VMD Tcl script that builds the backbone (N, CA, C; Angstrom):
set m [mol new atoms 213]
animate dup $m
set s [atomselect $m all]
$s set {name element resname resid chain x y z} {
  {N N MET 1 A -67.540 52.135 46.618}
  {CA C MET 1 A -66.261 52.178 45.928}
  {C C MET 1 A -67.109 53.757 44.839}
  {N N ASP 2 A -65.499 54.433 44.738}
  {CA C ASP 2 A -66.374 55.423 43.566}
  {C C ASP 2 A -66.253 54.971 42.291}
  {N N LEU 3 A -65.554 56.158 41.431}
  {CA C LEU 3 A -65.662 56.135 39.846}
  {C C LEU 3 A -64.065 55.357 39.103}
  {N N HIS 4 A -63.723 55.090 40.283}
  {CA C HIS 4 A -62.205 54.613 39.388}
  {C C HIS 4 A -61.456 53.270 40.609}
  {N N GLY 5 A -62.609 53.335 41.304}
  {CA C GLY 5 A -62.333 51.911 42.403}
  {C C GLY 5 A -61.882 52.580 43.554}
  {N N HIS 6 A -61.697 53.592 44.389}
  {CA C HIS 6 A -61.367 53.537 45.759}
  {C C HIS 6 A -61.793 53.684 46.526}
  {N N ASP 7 A -62.611 53.188 48.138}
  {CA C ASP 7 A -62.728 52.943 48.705}
  {C C ASP 7 A -63.452 55.325 49.033}
  {N N SER 8 A -64.451 56.210 49.107}
  {CA C SER 8 A -64.220 56.893 49.996}
  {C C SER 8 A -64.545 57.203 50.510}
  {N N ARG 9 A -64.682 56.695 51.722}
  {CA C ARG 9 A -64.718 56.768 53.127}
  {C C ARG 9 A -63.527 56.627 53.268}
  {N N ARG 10 A -62.668 56.101 53.462}
  {CA C ARG 10 A -61.246 56.209 53.753}
  {C C ARG 10 A -60.192 57.447 52.999}
  {N N ARG 11 A -60.000 57.991 54.578}
  {CA C ARG 11 A -59.264 59.100 53.992}
  {C C ARG 11 A -57.705 59.264 54.371}
  {N N PRO 12 A -56.713 59.286 53.580}
  {CA C PRO 12 A -55.742 59.097 54.428}
  {C C PRO 12 A -54.611 60.154 55.882}
  {N N SER 13 A -53.970 59.688 56.289}
  {CA C SER 13 A -53.308 60.005 57.498}
  {C C SER 13 A -51.817 60.328 57.418}
  {N N ILE 14 A -51.503 61.781 58.128}
  {CA C ILE 14 A -50.129 61.070 58.199}
  {C C ILE 14 A -49.929 62.352 59.238}
  {N N ASN 15 A -49.099 60.843 60.052}
  {CA C ASN 15 A -48.365 60.779 61.485}
  {C C ASN 15 A -46.913 61.372 61.737}
  {N N LEU 16 A -46.833 62.016 62.385}
  {CA C LEU 16 A -44.796 62.470 62.723}
  {C C LEU 16 A -44.827 62.432 63.699}
  {N N ASP 17 A -43.793 61.580 64.727}
  {CA C ASP 17 A -43.822 61.449 65.769}
  {C C ASP 17 A -41.946 61.273 65.793}
  {N N ALA 18 A -42.035 62.373 66.232}
  {CA C ALA 18 A -40.525 61.830 66.933}
  {C C ALA 18 A -39.698 61.393 65.529}
  {N N GLY 19 A -39.711 62.528 64.016}
  {CA C GLY 19 A -38.813 61.928 63.061}
  {C C GLY 19 A -39.536 61.181 62.204}
  {N N TYR 20 A -40.308 60.575 63.433}
  {CA C TYR 20 A -41.164 58.995 61.794}
  {C C TYR 20 A -41.921 59.423 61.631}
  {N N VAL 21 A -41.839 59.293 59.545}
  {CA C VAL 21 A -44.130 59.227 59.265}
  {C C VAL 21 A -44.095 58.516 59.333}
  {N N SER 22 A -46.061 58.508 59.617}
  {CA C SER 22 A -46.616 56.538 59.141}
  {C C SER 22 A -47.616 57.579 58.247}
  {N N ILE 23 A -47.604 56.892 57.466}
  {CA C ILE 23 A -49.188 57.365 56.233}
  {C C ILE 23 A -50.120 55.741 56.239}
  {N N SER 24 A -51.191 56.188 56.866}
  {CA C SER 24 A -52.694 55.595 56.715}
  {C C SER 24 A -53.412 55.938 56.703}
  {N N SER 25 A -54.250 54.815 55.993}
  {CA C SER 25 A -55.663 55.324 55.483}
  {C C SER 25 A -56.874 55.394 56.596}
  {N N ILE 26 A -57.566 56.294 57.422}
  {CA C ILE 26 A -58.387 55.804 58.278}
  {C C ILE 26 A -59.998 56.258 57.791}
  {N N ASN 27 A -60.734 55.543 58.009}
  {CA C ASN 27 A -62.247 55.268 58.804}
  {C C ASN 27 A -62.820 56.309 58.540}
  {N N ILE 28 A -63.530 57.132 57.596}
  {CA C ILE 28 A -63.918 58.383 58.183}
  {C C ILE 28 A -65.760 58.113 59.235}
  {N N TYR 29 A -65.930 57.256 58.502}
  {CA C TYR 29 A -67.828 56.601 59.213}
  {C C TYR 29 A -67.218 56.174 60.803}
  {N N GLU 30 A -66.243 55.060 60.800}
  {CA C GLU 30 A -65.093 54.900 61.461}
  {C C GLU 30 A -65.793 55.815 63.055}
  {N N PRO 31 A -66.118 55.601 64.507}
  {CA C PRO 31 A -66.417 56.614 65.874}
  {C C PRO 31 A -64.980 56.726 66.087}
  {N N SER 32 A -64.397 57.792 65.867}
  {CA C SER 32 A -62.947 58.491 66.361}
  {C C SER 32 A -62.918 58.058 68.517}
  {N N THR 33 A -61.991 57.542 68.372}
  {CA C THR 33 A -61.105 56.960 69.912}
  {C C THR 33 A -59.506 57.909 69.995}
  {N N THR 34 A -59.505 58.765 69.689}
  {CA C THR 34 A -57.692 59.503 69.746}
  {C C THR 34 A -58.060 60.022 70.405}
  {N N LEU 35 A -58.572 59.871 72.309}
  {CA C LEU 35 A -57.901 59.795 73.879}
  {C C LEU 35 A -57.836 58.750 74.103}
  {N N GLY 36 A -59.032 57.834 73.520}
  {CA C GLY 36 A -58.872 56.407 74.382}
  {C C GLY 36 A -60.124 56.503 75.640}
  {N N LEU 37 A -60.468 57.666 75.278}
  {CA C LEU 37 A -61.668 58.470 76.269}
  {C C LEU 37 A -63.368 58.465 76.140}
  {N N HIS 38 A -63.916 56.904 76.400}
  {CA C HIS 38 A -65.044 57.052 75.335}
  {C C HIS 38 A -66.095 56.334 77.119}
  {N N GLY 39 A -67.271 56.249 76.982}
  {CA C GLY 39 A -68.757 56.035 77.931}
  {C C GLY 39 A -67.512 56.249 79.132}
  {N N ARG 40 A -67.708 55.479 80.904}
  {CA C ARG 40 A -67.223 55.829 81.734}
  {C C ARG 40 A -66.435 56.709 82.137}
  {N N LYS 41 A -65.418 56.032 81.141}
  {CA C LYS 41 A -63.929 56.417 81.383}
  {C C LYS 41 A -65.030 58.348 80.707}
  {N N LEU 42 A -64.762 58.612 80.239}
  {CA C LEU 42 A -65.505 60.187 79.957}
  {C C LEU 42 A -65.952 61.126 80.804}
  {N N ILE 43 A -67.288 60.544 81.474}
  {CA C ILE 43 A -67.946 61.277 82.094}
  {C C ILE 43 A -67.239 61.415 83.782}
  {N N CYS 44 A -66.323 60.096 84.191}
  {CA C CYS 44 A -65.538 59.793 85.185}
  {C C CYS 44 A -64.888 62.100 85.008}
  {N N VAL 45 A -63.947 61.914 83.447}
  {CA C VAL 45 A -63.175 62.727 83.524}
  {C C VAL 45 A -64.078 64.132 83.808}
  {N N ILE 46 A -65.302 64.059 83.308}
  {CA C ILE 46 A -65.872 65.457 83.037}
  {C C ILE 46 A -66.104 65.921 84.685}
  {N N PHE 47 A -66.656 64.933 85.146}
  {CA C PHE 47 A -67.370 64.800 87.105}
  {C C PHE 47 A -66.077 65.268 87.286}
  {N N THR 48 A -64.812 64.671 87.221}
  {CA C THR 48 A -63.872 65.290 88.498}
  {C C THR 48 A -62.867 66.381 87.891}
  {N N ILE 49 A -63.713 66.955 86.632}
  {CA C ILE 49 A -63.304 68.708 85.713}
  {C C ILE 49 A -64.392 69.326 87.280}
  {N N ILE 50 A -65.576 68.699 87.063}
  {CA C ILE 50 A -66.722 70.078 87.472}
  {C C ILE 50 A -67.124 70.125 88.938}
  {N N SER 51 A -66.349 69.407 89.141}
  {CA C SER 51 A -66.271 69.232 90.282}
  {C C SER 51 A -65.094 69.911 90.985}
  {N N LEU 52 A -64.247 69.894 90.730}
  {CA C LEU 52 A -62.697 70.764 91.194}
  {C C LEU 52 A -62.764 72.065 91.111}
  {N N PHE 53 A -63.738 72.864 89.729}
  {CA C PHE 53 A -64.293 73.801 89.140}
  {C C PHE 53 A -65.316 74.569 90.637}
  {N N LEU 54 A -66.331 72.775 90.919}
  {CA C LEU 54 A -66.625 73.850 91.926}
  {C C LEU 54 A -66.037 73.803 93.588}
  {N N ILE 55 A -65.020 72.926 93.388}
  {CA C ILE 55 A -64.436 73.104 95.075}
  {C C ILE 55 A -63.628 74.429 94.649}
  {N N SER 56 A -62.891 75.176 93.867}
  {CA C SER 56 A -62.894 76.498 93.871}
  {C C SER 56 A -62.968 77.752 93.694}
  {N N PHE 57 A -64.158 76.689 92.788}
  {CA C PHE 57 A -65.259 78.234 93.127}
  {C C PHE 57 A -66.191 78.783 94.549}
  {N N ILE 58 A -66.771 77.816 95.599}
  {CA C ILE 58 A -67.080 77.248 97.427}
  {C C ILE 58 A -65.616 78.228 97.740}
  {N N ASN 59 A -64.386 77.769 97.553}
  {CA C ASN 59 A -63.611 78.430 97.724}
  {C C ASN 59 A -63.599 79.450 97.910}
  {N N LEU 60 A -63.395 80.012 96.403}
  {CA C LEU 60 A -63.821 81.859 96.550}
  {C C LEU 60 A -64.003 82.748 97.180}
  {N N ILE 61 A -65.827 81.754 97.366}
  {CA C ILE 61 A -67.034 82.780 98.166}
  {C C ILE 61 A -66.527 83.039 98.816}
  {N N PHE 62 A -65.699 81.229 99.942}
  {CA C PHE 62 A -66.056 82.119 101.576}
  {C C PHE 62 A -64.154 82.610 101.787}
  {N N SER 63 A -63.772 82.847 101.071}
  {CA C SER 63 A -62.138 83.110 100.515}
  {C C SER 63 A -63.034 85.263 101.136}
  {N N ILE 64 A -63.426 85.012 100.072}
  {CA C ILE 64 A -64.460 86.409 100.314}
  {C C ILE 64 A -65.272 86.906 101.325}
  {N N ILE 65 A -65.713 85.876 101.775}
  {CA C ILE 65 A -66.870 86.482 102.509}
  {C C ILE 65 A -66.162 86.843 103.965}
  {N N ASP 66 A -65.005 85.578 103.926}
  {CA C ASP 66 A -64.025 86.030 105.029}
  {C C ASP 66 A -63.152 86.751 105.098}
  {N N TYR 67 A -63.194 87.507 104.294}
  {CA C TYR 67 A -62.308 89.505 104.024}
  {C C TYR 67 A -63.756 90.318 103.841}
  {N N TYR 68 A -64.209 89.735 103.873}
  {CA C TYR 68 A -65.419 91.355 104.221}
  {C C TYR 68 A -65.176 91.046 106.242}
  {N N TYR 69 A -65.247 90.150 105.806}
  {CA C TYR 69 A -65.960 90.031 108.179}
  {C C TYR 69 A -64.843 90.486 108.927}
  {N N ASN 70 A -63.286 89.598 108.225}
  {CA C ASN 70 A -62.245 90.064 109.227}
  {C C ASN 70 A -61.883 91.694 108.718}
  {N N GLN 71 A -62.529 92.712 108.090}
  {CA C GLN 71 A -61.751 93.703 108.100}
  {C C GLN 71 A -61.796 94.849 108.996}
}
mol reanalyze $m
mol bondsrecalc $m
mol representation Tube
mol addrep $m
């Protein structure tokens, strides 16, 4: 509580969604789960993105090698 009796850890939050306005108060010290990604789900998403990047990179390398050998 601050001098005026308000909880200073809470901040107002305004959400706009298709013309509907929602005003609420959020606790700034509470952990954020905005996307609902935490723990194992977040690790799986990161692993999937890294795997796709590596597959694309390996495919690019093989395409370059194939191009130079077939000239």
